[in-house]
C-alpha positions, 0 to 999 in steps of 0.5 A: 897281887893278881891271880889266884893259887890253891892247895888240895891234900889228903892225909891218913893217920895210921896206928893209934887213930884211924883218922884221915885229914883233909885240907882245902886252901884257895887265895884269890887276888885282884889288883886295883892299882893302886889297891889290891883285894885278897881273899882266902878261903881255907878248911881243914878237917879230921874224919874217921871213927877215932876223931873224938878218942882224943888222940889227936888234939883238936883243930884250934882257929884262934891262932892269929895266922887264921884269925886274928884278935882271939888270942887275947880272948877275955871272959869278962866280955860277953859275946851275945846280947843277953850276958853269956862270957865268951866260950873258948870252946868255940875256937876248936873242933874236928873241923875248921872252915876260916875265910879272910878278906883284905883290903891292902895298900902299898905303903913303901916299896918300888916307885910303880907300886907303892906310895913312897919309894924304897929299895929295902923297905917294903910295907903294905897297910891292910884292913882285914876281916877275918871269920871262922867256924870250928865244930865237931861231927854232930854239932848244930850250926848256928848263923846268927851273930849273936846267938841267944843266952842258954845256947847249947854246948853242942851249937856252934856258930862263926867268929868274926874280927876286924881291923888293921894291919901292917906287913914289913919285910925285913931284907928278905929274910922275915915278914912280920905283921903288927896288928890291931884287931877288934874280936866281934864276939868278944868285946867287939870295939871295946876289947882291941887286941894288939898282936903281931904274925910272923907267918908272911901271909896269904 
């Protein structure tokens, strides 16, 4: 609930692909009694001359444990103000950056922390904002929220989603997280997406 944690990692692929990867995962927590704020900054990237040879698949940021809401992508919705359909290639690349922020409220659990006392049911309610950017070497990065029509295929821009979730600790054996997210570049508040995370969280 308070403090920070970090992970730094470098890996090297040998054999068919001359590639190395870097991982940076930093998390910061602030306890505001009874609420808490949580932030995460995550980077994973592939580097080397064989990154583009398709031996190693691209990195995908549409998983709900990275950016919630884009697993229900719908090409019927527009991602710009000019009528372009959502381009799913924006969700993958050889390098990614993800940033998350959550406002957390303990709902059931220990009496000194939660609104409702419970020894067996531990839950919290969260409001979240997720963002992520996936790109390849040579791509142009555009920080406009809604790029103009006719955006170059080599141009990438950040994706955002927002929504609410509930994390439920099932007797210490499993943490599930039902959530409702709005992918802001794929229909926004007109395209709410329900999902379920089985990752303990961050």
